[in-house]
Structure formats: C-alpha cells, structure tokens
C-alpha positions in Angstrom: 90.8 87.3 92.3 90.8 88.6 96.0 93.2 88.6 99.1 91.9 86.0 101.7 93.1 85.5 105.1 95.4 82.3 105.7 94.0 79.2 105.5 94.6 75.4 106.3 95.2 73.6 102.8 97.6 71.3 101.0 100.5 72.4 99.7 103.4 71.0 97.1 106.5 72.6 97.8 109.1 72.6 95.0 111.5 72.1 95.3 114.3 75.0 94.7 117.5 73.0 93.7 116.1 71.4 90.3 116.7 74.8 88.9 119.2 75.0 85.9 120.1 78.9 85.1 120.4 79.3 81.6 120.6 82.4 79.2 123.3 84.5 80.9 121.8 84.0 84.2 123.6 82.5 87.1 121.2 81.1 89.4 122.3 79.6 92.7 119.4 77.4 95.4 120.9 77.2 98.8 118.8 78.0 102.4 115.4 77.6 100.7 116.0 80.4 98.3 117.3 80.7 94.8 118.8 83.5 94.1 119.0 85.0 90.1 121.6 86.9 89.0 121.9 88.1 85.5 123.1 91.2 83.1 120.6 94.0 81.7 119.3 91.4 78.8 118.0 89.4 81.9 117.2 85.7 82.3 115.7 82.5 83.6 116.8 79.1 85.1 114.0 76.2 84.0 112.6 73.9 86.2 112.2 70.8 84.8 108.5 69.9 85.7 108.9 66.3 85.5 106.4 62.6 84.6 103.6 63.3 85.6 103.8 67.0 85.1 104.1 69.1 88.4 100.7 71.1 87.1 98.8 68.1 86.6 96.8 67.4 90.1 93.6 69.6 89.3 93.1 70.7 93.0 96.2 72.8 92.9 95.1 75.8 91.7 97.6 78.5 92.7 101.6 78.6 91.7 102.6 81.2 94.8 106.4 82.6 95.8 108.2 85.1 97.3 110.2 87.7 95.8 113.3 90.3 97.0 113.9 92.0 94.0 117.8 93.5 95.2 118.1 96.7 93.1 117.4 100.6 93.8 114.4 100.6 90.9 111.5 98.2 89.6 111.7 94.9 88.4 109.5 92.8 85.9 110.0 89.1 87.1 108.9 86.6 84.3 107.6 83.1 84.4 107.5 80.8 81.1 105.4 77.9 80.8 107.0 75.3 78.1 105.6 72.6 76.1 108.9 70.2 75.9 112.1 70.8 76.8 114.0 72.0 73.9 115.8 75.5 76.1 116.7 77.2 73.2 113.0 77.3 72.3 111.1 80.2 73.2 108.1 80.0 75.9 104.2 78.6 74.4 102.8 81.6 77.5 104.8 84.3 79.4 103.9 85.9 82.2 105.1 89.2 83.6 104.6 90.9 86.9 106.4 93.6 88.3 107.3 94.2 91.3 108.3 97.2 93.7 112.6 97.3 94.9 113.6 95.6 97.8 110.5 95.1 98.8 109.6 91.6 100.1 106.2 90.8 97.5 104.2 87.5 97.6 103.3 86.4 94.0 100.3 84.3 93.2 99.1 83.3 89.9 96.0 81.4 88.7 96.7 78.5 87.1 93.4 79.2 85.1 94.7 81.8 83.5 96.6 79.6 81.6 94.2 79.3 78.9 95.5 82.3 77.8 91.9 84.4 77.4 92.7 86.6 80.0 96.0 89.5 79.5 96.2 91.9 82.4 95.9 89.9 85.9 94.3 91.7 88.8 96.3 93.0 91.4 97.4 91.5 94.7 98.6 93.3 98.1 102.4 94.6 97.2 103.0 93.5 93.1 102.0 96.0 90.4 101.3 95.1 86.7 101.0 92.0 85.6 101.0 90.4 82.3 99.9 87.0 80.8 101.1 86.8 76.7 101.6 84.1 74.3 99.1 81.0 73.6 96.9 78.7 76.2 98.6 75.9 77.4 96.6 73.2 79.5 98.4 72.2 82.7 99.3 68.6 81.2 101.6 69.9 78.2 104.1 71.4 80.6 107.4 69.9 80.7 108.8 72.0 82.1 108.1 76.3 83.3 111.0 78.7 84.7 111.2 82.2 86.9 113.8 84.8 85.6 114.3 88.5 84.8 113.1 90.4 82.2 115.5 92.5 80.9 116.4 96.0 82.4 119.2 98.5 83.0 122.3 97.8 84.5 122.8 94.1 86.1 120.4 92.8 88.4 119.7 90.6 91.4 116.4 88.8 92.7 115.5 85.7 95.4 113.0 83.6 95.0 111.9 81.7 98.4 108.6 79.3 99.8 107.7 78.4 95.6 104.5 75.8 95.9 101.4 74.9 94.9 98.6 76.0 97.0 94.7 74.6 96.7 93.8 78.1 98.7 94.3 81.9 97.8 97.6 82.6 100.3 97.5 86.0 103.0 99.8 88.7 101.4 101.8 89.6 104.4 103.5 93.0 103.6 106.3 95.3 105.7 105.2 98.3 107.6 107.4 100.7 105.6 106.2 104.6 104.1 107.2 104.6 100.5 104.2 107.3 99.8 104.7 110.6 101.4 101.9 113.1 102.5 101.9 114.7 98.4 101.8 111.5 97.2 105.6 111.3 96.1 108.5 108.7 96.5 109.2 109.2 100.7 112.2 106.6 100.3 114.9 109.5 98.8 115.3 112.9 97.8 115.6 114.5 93.9 115.9 117.7 91.7 112.4 119.3 92.0 110.6 117.2 94.6 108.3 118.9 96.5 108.6 119.2 99.9 105.6 119.9 102.2 102.1 121.1 101.5 103.2 125.0 101.8 105.8 124.6 99.0 102.7 122.8 97.1 100.5 125.6 97.7 103.1 128.7 96.6 103.9 127.2 93.5 100.9 126.2 92.0 99.5 129.6 92.7 102.4 131.2 91.2 101.4 129.0 88.4 97.7 130.3 88.2 98.6 133.6 87.9 101.2 133.3 85.1 99.7 134.2 81.6 102.0 133.2 78.8 101.3 133.8 75.2 99.4 130.9 72.8 101.9 130.1 69.6 101.4 132.2 67.2 101.0 131.7 63.5 98.1 129.5 64.6 94.6 129.3 64.0 92.1 129.1 66.5 91.7 125.7 66.3 95.7 125.1 66.4 96.2 124.4 62.4 98.9 126.5 60.5 97.2 129.7 59.3 99.3 129.7 56.1 98.2 126.5 54.7 94.9 126.6 53.9 92.4 123.9 52.2 88.7 123.5 51.3 86.4 124.5 54.5 83.6 122.0 56.0 82.8 123.5 58.8 84.3 120.0 60.8 87.4 118.4 61.0 88.2 116.6 57.7 91.3 114.5 56.6 92.9 116.3 53.2 95.4 115.1 51.3 98.6 118.1 49.4 98.0 117.9 45.6 102.0 117.7 44.9 103.6 116.1 47.4 100.5 113.5 48.7 101.1 114.6 52.3 98.1 114.5 53.7 97.1 116.7 57.2 94.0 116.9 59.2 92.5 120.0 58.2 90.3 121.9 60.9 87.1 123.4 60.5 87.9 127.3 59.3 89.9 124.9 56.3 93.9 125.4 58.0 96.1 121.8 57.5 96.7 120.6 60.9 98.5 118.0 63.1 96.9 116.8 66.2 99.5 116.9 69.4 98.1 115.9 72.3 98.6 114.4 75.5 96.1 111.6 76.8 94.7 111.9 79.9 94.0 115.2 80.5 93.4 115.4 83.5 94.1 116.0 86.9 96.7 113.3 88.1 96.6 109.8 88.2 94.8 107.3 90.4 96.9 105.0 92.9 95.4 101.8 93.6 95.3 101.6 97.8 93.8 98.0 98.5 95.4 96.4 100.9 98.7 98.4 101.0 96.8 101.2 103.0 99.7 101.6 105.8 102.5 101.7 102.8 101.7 106.0 103.2 102.1 108.6 105.5 98.8 109.8 104.3 95.8 109.0 102.7 93.0 111.9 101.8 89.7 111.8 104.1 87.1 109.0 103.0 84.7 111.4 102.7 86.3 113.6 99.6 84.6 111.4 97.1 86.2 113.3 94.1 89.6 112.0 95.7 89.3 108.9 96.0 87.0 106.3 93.1 83.5 105.0 93.5 84.7 102.4 96.0 87.4 104.5 98.0 90.1 102.6 96.8 91.5 104.5 94.1 93.1 107.9 95.4 93.9 111.0 93.2 97.0 113.1 95.2 97.1 115.2 92.2 93.5 116.4 92.3 94.2 116.2 96.7 97.5 118.5 96.0 95.1 121.5 94.1 92.2 121.2 96.5 94.9 121.4 99.5 96.0 125.2 97.0 93.5 126.3 95.4 90.0 124.7 97.4 86.8 124.0 96.3 87.6 126.2 93.2 90.1 123.4 92.5 88.7 122.2 89.7 87.8 125.3 87.1 91.4 126.5 88.2 92.9 123.2 87.1 91.1 123.8 83.5 92.4 127.6 83.5 95.7 126.4 84.3 96.1 123.8 81.9 94.9 125.5 79.1 97.4 128.5 79.3 99.7 125.4 79.7 98.9 123.4 76.2 98.4 126.8 74.6 102.0 127.8 75.7 103.5 124.7 74.5 101.6 124.4 70.9 99.9 121.9 72.0 96.8 121.7 69.7 94.3 118.6 70.8 92.6 117.0 74.0 93.6 113.4 73.5 92.3 110.4 74.8 90.7 109.7 78.4 90.5 113.1 79.2 88.6 115.2 81.4 85.3 115.8 80.3 84.9 119.3 82.2 88.2 120.2 80.7 86.7 119.8 77.0 83.7 121.1 78.3 85.7 124.7 79.1 88.7 124.6 77.0 87.2 125.5 73.5 89.9 123.2 72.4 89.7 120.2 69.8 89.7 116.7 71.4 89.3 113.4 70.2 86.8 110.8 72.1 87.2 107.4 72.8 83.9 105.3 72.3 82.6 103.3 75.1 81.1 99.9 75.1 82.1 98.2 71.3 79.8 95.7 71.0 80.2 92.3 71.8 77.8 89.3 72.2 77.3 86.3 74.7 79.9 84.2 73.2 83.2 85.3 72.3 85.6 83.6 69.5 88.8 84.1 71.7 89.6 86.9 74.6 87.0 89.9 73.7 86.6 88.6 70.3 82.6 88.6 69.7 80.8 86.3 67.7 80.0 88.6 65.1 77.8 87.1 62.3 75.2 87.3 65.6 71.9 89.1 65.7 73.4 89.8 68.6 76.0 91.7 67.5 74.1 93.8 64.6 71.7 95.2 67.5 74.8 95.7 70.0 76.7 98.0 66.8 73.8 100.2 66.4 73.2 100.3 69.9 76.7 102.0 70.8 76.4 103.7 67.7 74.4 106.2 69.2 77.0 107.2 71.7 77.3 109.7 69.3 73.7 111.9 68.6 75.1 114.6 71.2 78.4 115.2 69.2 77.1 115.8 66.0 77.4 119.3 65.2 80.3 119.9 67.7 82.7 121.3 65.6 86.2 121.4 68.6 85.7 117.2 68.4 88.0 115.5 65.7 86.6 112.4 65.9 86.3 109.4 67.4 88.6 106.1 68.3 86.6 103.1 68.6 88.1 101.5 70.4 91.4 101.3 72.5 93.9 98.2 72.5 91.4 95.1 71.9 92.9 92.2 74.1 92.3 89.6 71.2 95.2 91.4 68.6 97.4 91.3 71.3 98.9 87.5 70.2 101.5 87.6 67.0 99.5 85.8 64.3 96.4 85.2 65.9 94.4 82.9 63.2 91.0 83.5 65.1 89.0 80.6 62.5 91.4 78.4 64.3 90.0 80.1 67.4 86.7 79.1 66.2 87.2 75.8 65.1 88.7 74.8 68.7 85.7 76.3 70.3 83.1 73.9 71.9 80.5 76.6 71.7 77.8 76.8 69.6 77.8 80.2 67.0 77.0 81.9 64.7 80.5 82.7 63.2 81.4 79.2 63.1 78.1 78.1 61.0 79.4 81.2 58.0 82.9 79.4 58.5 81.2 76.3 57.4 79.2 77.6 54.8 82.9 79.5 53.4 84.6 76.4 53.1 81.6 74.2 51.7 81.5 77.1 48.9 85.4 77.0 48.4 85.3 73.4 47.8 81.9 73.2 46.7 80.3 70.8 48.9 83.4 68.4 48.3 84.2 66.9 51.1 87.2 65.2 49.9 88.1 68.0 48.3 89.0 69.4 51.9 90.0 66.4 52.9 92.3 66.1 50.3 93.9 69.9 51.0 93.5 69.3 54.7 95.0 66.3 55.0 92.1 64.9 57.0 89.4 62.2 56.4 86.5 63.8 57.6 82.8 62.3 56.9 80.7 65.5 56.1 81.5 69.0 56.7 79.1 69.2 59.8 82.7 67.7 61.3 83.4 71.1 61.3 80.8 71.6 64.3 82.8 69.5 66.8 85.5 71.1 68.9 88.9 70.6 66.6 92.2 71.5 68.2 95.0 73.3 66.6 92.8 73.1 62.7 96.3 75.3 61.6 99.1 72.9 62.1 96.9 70.0 59.9 99.6 72.1 57.0 99.2 75.1 54.5 95.9 75.0 53.1 93.9 74.0 56.2 96.3 77.7 57.8 95.4 79.4 54.7 91.5 79.4 54.8 91.6 79.7 58.7 93.9 82.9 57.7 91.3 83.9 55.2 88.2 83.5 57.3 89.8 85.4 59.7 90.2 88.9 58.0 86.3 87.9 57.3 85.5 87.8 60.7 88.0 91.0 61.4 86.4 92.6 58.6 82.3 92.2 59.8 84.3 93.3 63.5 84.8 96.6 61.8 82.1 96.7 59.4 79.3 97.2 61.4 79.7 99.1 63.7 82.0 101.6 61.3 78.5 102.1 59.7 76.5 102.3 62.0 78.7 105.0 63.7 78.4 106.6 60.1 75.0 106.9 59.7 74.6 108.0 63.4 77.4 111.0 62.9 78.4 111.8 59.4 80.4 115.0 60.8 83.4 113.6 62.4 85.7 111.0 62.0 86.7 108.1 62.5 89.7 107.5 64.2 89.6 103.4 63.7 90.4 100.6 66.4 94.0 101.9 68.4 95.4 98.5 67.8 98.4 98.2 70.4 101.0 97.4 67.4 100.4 95.1 64.0 100.3 91.9 65.6 99.1 90.4 62.6 98.2 91.1 58.5 94.7 90.6 59.5 94.8 93.5 61.4 94.4 95.7 58.0 90.5 94.0 57.4 88.2 96.9 57.4 90.5 99.2 57.4 88.4 100.9 54.5 86.2 101.7 56.7 88.0 104.3 59.1 89.1 108.1 57.8 92.5 107.6 60.1 93.9 104.1 60.8 95.1 104.8 64.7 97.9 102.4 66.3 99.4 103.1 69.8 102.8 102.8 68.5 106.5 102.4 70.7 109.2 102.9 69.2 112.5 105.1 69.3 111.6 106.7 66.1 107.9 105.7 64.7 108.7 107.3 60.8 109.0 103.2 59.5 106.2 102.0 60.5 103.8 104.9 59.7 105.1 104.3 56.5 104.2 100.8 56.6 100.9 101.0 57.8 100.0 104.0 55.5 100.9 102.4 52.3 99.3 98.7 53.1 96.1 100.8 54.7 95.9 103.7 52.2 94.9 105.7 55.1 96.2 108.5 56.5 97.7 107.6 60.4 97.7 108.4 63.7 99.5 107.5 66.8 97.4 106.8 69.9 100.2 106.6 72.0 103.5 107.1 72.6 106.0 107.7 75.8 109.6 108.1 77.4 110.2 107.6 80.9 112.8 108.2 83.3 113.4 107.2 86.8 116.1 110.1 88.1 113.5 112.0 89.3 111.4 110.3 92.4 109.6 107.5 90.0 111.0 103.9 89.8 109.8 102.5 86.6 110.2 104.1 83.5 107.6 103.1 81.1 107.9 101.0 78.1 110.0 103.3 76.2 113.3 104.2 78.5 116.1 106.8 78.7 118.5 107.8 80.6 117.7 111.0 82.5 115.4 114.0 81.8 117.2 115.9 79.2 117.7 112.1 77.0 113.7 111.8 77.5 113.5 115.4 76.6 115.1 114.9 72.9 113.6 111.4 72.5 110.5 112.9 72.4 111.3 115.9 69.9 113.0 112.9 67.6 109.8 110.7 68.2 107.1 113.5 67.2 109.3 115.3 64.4 109.8 112.6 62.3 106.2 111.4 63.3 105.8 115.1 61.7 107.9 114.4 59.0 105.8 111.5 57.6 103.5 112.6 54.7 100.8 109.7 55.7 100.5 111.3 60.1 98.2 113.2 61.0 98.8 113.2 64.2 100.4 111.9 67.4 99.3 112.0 71.1 102.1 111.9 74.2 100.5 109.4 76.9 100.6 110.8 79.8 100.0 114.7 80.7 101.1 113.6 85.0 103.4 111.0 86.0 102.0 107.9 87.5 101.1 107.3 90.9 105.0 105.7 91.8 102.4 102.8 93.6 100.5 102.5 91.0 97.3 102.8 89.6 94.3 100.5 89.4 96.9 97.8 87.1 100.4 98.6 88.9 101.2 100.4 86.5 103.9 103.2 87.9 105.8 105.0 84.9 107.5 108.2 85.3 106.2 108.9 82.0 104.8 112.8 82.3 105.3 116.1 81.5 104.3 116.9 84.9 104.9 115.2 88.0 102.4 114.3 90.4 102.5 118.2 92.5 101.8 119.4 88.9 105.5 120.6 88.4 106.6 120.4 84.5 110.2 118.7 84.1 112.0 121.3 82.9 113.6 119.2 80.0 110.5 118.1 78.3 109.0 121.2 78.7 111.3 122.6 77.2 111.4 120.5 74.3 107.5 119.8 74.1 107.9 123.9 73.4 110.6 123.9 70.8 109.0 121.4 68.6 105.7 123.0 69.2 107.6 126.1 67.9 108.6 123.7 64.3 106.0 121.5 63.5 104.3 122.9 60.6 107.9 123.2 59.3 108.6 120.4 59.7 105.6 118.8 58.9 105.7 121.1 55.2 109.3 119.6 55.0 111.0 122.9 55.1 112.7 122.7 58.1 114.5 118.7 58.4 113.8 116.5 62.0 115.6 116.5 65.2 118.0 114.3 64.7 120.9 113.9 67.3 121.6 110.8 69.4 119.9 109.6 72.6 121.0 107.7 74.9 117.9 105.1 75.5 117.9 102.8 78.1 115.8 98.9 78.0 112.3 99.5 79.9 112.1 99.7 83.9 109.1 98.4 85.2 106.0 96.3 83.2 
C-alpha cells in the first residue's frame, strides 16, 4: 500500500456520537471529535456496527481516521473488531498502531487485512509501527468495533476525527515541524547526555577510539570460563555437567561457554524517511550509498555520524572500537543480524541467522507452507546449501533457522483447521485425508459419529470446511494432532538438510516469538538448542518450562528493557522507569537466565537505540546500550560490565543472581 494523491471518491462518514465509552475509559463526542481519556490500563469506546453491518459494502476498502495523541511519549491506538455484541468479550481481531506524541496523524486500515493473513502493516507517512493480532473475521460478521488506547505509563488522552470509510487510499498530510536534528536525535527537547553539534560528536568518538580497555579476566580466547572444561571437539557444542545436569555450550577448546551478546551488533539503525523527509533538520546526501539504503529511503544516522568523525575509514574504526567495547563489557558473542564486516574482522564467536526459509508456492496459513509438497522438500535442500562456506568456521557457534515465523503468532493456532478451511488443492490436505482415513479405519460413519457431522465420504474433506475444530472435542483433538504432524515436518525436513550439509555447527532452532501453542514443541528433537525470544521481566520460569518440555538446552534470542528519560519516546516491549532501573532490569533478567540450568545463552536486542522516527516498520524503541551518536548510557554500561564480571560464578551457582527490586512501567510504543 503506497500513499497517493487525494482523489475524488465515495466516502461514508461514521457518526462519532454513536461510540460508547467502556473499560475505564471516558469518551466524549463533540464538534466532530471523539476524545478518549483513560488511565495507564488503557480503554476503548465501542461502536455498534448496525444492521446491515457497517462494513458489508465492498466498495469501501479503507477505514480512515485522524489521530492526535496528547501525551509526551508515543502512544498506541487500538482498533478492535467483534463478531458479537457482548461488551465484556475479547475482540476477535485487534489492530495496534503506534503514533508520535502531539503530532496530527492520519491512519488508514485496509479492510483486506481482516483476513488475518498479515501481521505487520505497511507504513504510511506520519505513523509508526502497525500490527494485526487475532483470528480472521469476515466483513459481514462484524457486529461492532472500537477505538481505544493500549495500556501505557500514566494517564492518556487522544482525539479521533474524520472517521470514515473510503473506496480509495487517502492522502497523508503532515505538519511543518522538525522532529529529528542533524545527528539523528530528537530535536524538540534536551536531556542529560544529548550530543550538541557535530564537533562534540567528533571529539567524543575520536577520544573513545583511542582508549584501550582491558578484556575481562579469566576467559578463554573465545570468552568461555578458563577454569571449567569439557572435552574439546574443535567446534562449539552442548555439554551438561554430570552432577548438576546444568547445560553449557562448550567452546572449540573445551571451555564452558555461556553466550552473551547484542543483537544487531552493527553501526546503528536505519530510519525510513519515505513521505516524512520534511521532519528532519538535515539528511545525508543522496549520493552517500553507504548511508542510504538501496532505495535511498532508509537513512542511517549512526553511520553518517561515524563518517563525519572518521571519514572513509569509518567502518574499520567502528569495528575496532566496538570489539574493544564488547570485550571490556564481558560480551562474548556477536548475536543475530550483526554486521558481516565486523564478524569477519573481530574474530569473536557469532551466531548466524539463515535466510530464505523454505516455502512452497501455496501456503496453509500466513507463511506456513504446504509442507507435504515435493516443492517444500526440494526447497529445504536448497536452503541448506547456504551453510557450505561456514562448515569449517570455528568462531561460528551455530545458526538460527528462522526468526519469529508469522504463523506462530496466533494463540493456540490449529493449522489443520486452517488447512480444511482453505479452498486450495494442497498436498498437505491429501495427507490429512489419508491420516483421518487411517485413524477411523476407512469408516466414514465412525468419523461422522466422532465429529458430529454427516459426510457422505472422506472426500468431503477436499472441499472447504469452516471452523472444523468447533464441531466438537473429537474434531478439535484430531486436528490438533495433525497440526503437530505439520509442524514436525515443517521443522524436520530443513533440519535434516542442514545437518547433512554442515554437521559441525549447532542448530539453534526457530527463534519463536513466544510459546503460542504446544505444537511449537513439535520437531524440537531435531534442534541442538531450543531458542525463544522471551520478553519477560524474569525469564527463569519460561526457560525451565521449555527446557523440561523439549529436553533441550534453551537460548534466549531476544530480550530488552527500554525507557524514555533520555531523548527517546518509546520504551520497547518491556519498560523501566529510568536508565538506572533499566540497568537493574537487565541485570535481573540476564543473571536469572545465567542461574537457570537449562539456559546456555541470552542475547539482548539491540546494541543501538532505534531511530526516534522509526526504522523500516516504524519501531522506534529506546532500548540500546548506545544512542544514535554511539554514546553508552552510563548506568546500563555499568550493569553490563558487572554481570559480565560474575557471569560464570552465577552460572555455576557460587554467587546468587541479582535480585534487587526493579521499577518497571507498562510499555510505551509498539
């Protein structure tokens, strides 16, 4: 979806005075504006979609409205769709969109996304990240919808206006205001640690580069524990202590190794400037290809700042500076999505995200492919070949097969139910038919009795069947059983191909976003390590649960804590009151991961803050150890060093993990 000029089109205005405020939220509709006020728990205002349903007319494709979020930090607007009129019921599908504070924003929702097949919404000028959560809902099924606010820190107020349905994409007007300064910082306020001008930036970075900090003592060349050894294999592997059952990674020389790293160990984060160029005081020149992305609309201010400090040698200087910093901090792993030049030249252990996870022309749900097709098997073999150049690399710990597959974002997703609902001619559908025939010994009357249906034959299952799991307990059980078979094959085929190409390195799993269903454990036998992106205040309970269910050591692929007291307006998925509390939150999380016998690593997301006006998808979290100018937040840096110094003592249980109270806040932004 790309912005276009305003067009003459049919518009259906939606009456704002028909909204009803609920859920600790006060709603006022007057002068063409709906105002919502609520506390930190959030709230919404419901609208009866009417009869016939408001969204039934197919000529209207877009739901459009204007937003003014009246708070000092980013806000998250919620749009909920319901199949019934029960006010206390959870909505069927939710849309979240993050918006800038005190900045008029136009939001446009394409009603095609009600099918639930898309999670992340494409950006439009002026707004931040947008996401769709929940199950598909047909337009004619919508009985009511709501506008509201996600819970956040403190009281919130937002104004909605010009709510309407349109046939064409609208324009996206923006106010004339400069939000980002020449260094990529927020231009509208000052704060402790802000860099004031190019000279201060250059002097700081050049001085930092000249420093030569000592690396953490008591470490092997790879960053393992010198005084705890296993049998060396020449590559990273897993090992468990015989007495305690405590899992470790084992470095190529045989030393116990717990993987601590920063995702995106790269020079900064890009900012998507499409349609918002006028919000910047200055932008790098368009010919600077190493600063601007391939399409010239992704700008990296950190690289631009490095260039202004070091000139054409900036990448070498940044690599040397960053390696010294990581070793000083006790960080021993270059984590996911990191800079290839840095990996090649820093000589540190690293993990690798594989690309192009095998798919097929037809999918079952979102990005879940037709796994029983010949095409999926062929693509699995092709996918594995990307490991060929790395087979003898002793610094490579292992590889992640994928990151946060979109199909796995649905709570308790029943893939087999989605398979039956599809009208596609899929190989997996034929295998489901075969599976059910075998289970019911070819007797359709037995299936009919169990499912409470009256199919003339098993061949009826070749036709689309909606909401099959709702037919009864037996149908739901059978479909959940085949869903696990689907996930097992989804994992098993590429795992086997990868291990055939590269038997030396660890398969670190899928980096699931969270455990949305027990079916995500299917296929875990083929992993060496089970990975999960775990955004909790304390990960220990989740690590133990996954470790015991999978029987595998566990690695945390992502966690973070953010705050907004130093020039950022969104905290990330987990928030803390200020920089000191964020530092304490980091220590508590990582040291409890270290103390858990199932855990072999935890990687923090990310090294740098994201840009305040949003990366490619609009995420703009203040979560980094470093800001856009390359300065560390002092409290956070001290916490990283303290945990780095004692990490192996915590892991072996000779000192307790950090456990001081932390002042968390509800997350700000999305």
